[in-house]
N, C-alpha and C positions, 0 to 999 in steps of 0.2 A: 312141602313143609315137613317139619319134624313131627312124627307121630309118637306122642309120649306113651301110648299103649302098645306099641310095637315091641316085639322081642328083639328086634335089631337095635344094637346100641346106638345112642344118639350121635356119637361121633361118626359112626359109619353112615348114618342117614345124612349127616351134614356133608361128609366126604362125597357121597353119591350125588347130592345136589350140586356141589361144586364141579364135579367131573362132568355132569350133564351140561352145566353152564359153559364150561370150557369147550366141550365138544360141539355145542350148539353155536358157538361164536359169541355168546354173551360177553365172555371175557376173551378177546382175541389175543394171539401171541404178542408178548411184549407189554401187555397191559397189567396194571396192578390189580391183584385180587383184594377183596375187602380185608381190612385189618382184623385181628383177633377180636377186638372189642366190637367193631361194627358187625362182624359175623355173629358174635354171641347175641347182640341186641336184635339183629334181624331175625335170627332163627329161634330165639328164646332158649338158648343153651348157655351153659356156664363157660367161662373163659378157658379153663383147662380142657373142656370138651372141644371147643373151637380150635385150640392149639393142637390137639391130637388130630383133628380132621386136616388141618393145614400141613402138619408134619407128614401125614400119609400122602398128601399130594406131592410133596417134595420127594418122598421115597419112591413114588410111582413115576417120577420124572416128568410130571405135568407142570410143575412150577420150580422156580429157584428163588432164593432169598438174597437180597442185597442188604447186608447189615446196616441197620439204622434207617433203611428206606422202605422195607416191606418185601412182600412176596409178589412175584411176577409170573405170568404164564410163559412157559418155555416156548421158544420159537418153533421147535419141532417136538411136540409132546410125544413121548413113547406111547405106542398103541396099548 
């Protein structure tokens, strides 16, 4: 979970949680990752913070976005 006392920014903590879930198979390839709103509620973070975490997943090549449908785990996430 997010540690509000950590020196690590909350978006990075959220990003790491999602990376761990993808690598562990909690979110298998092709499945939808939680929406920004759902992620914000689950982790107790703001919507802009959740957006930044999801944006970083896309930049990392771990997810892709389908406009109007959400973000999905890439079939072959980059290491």
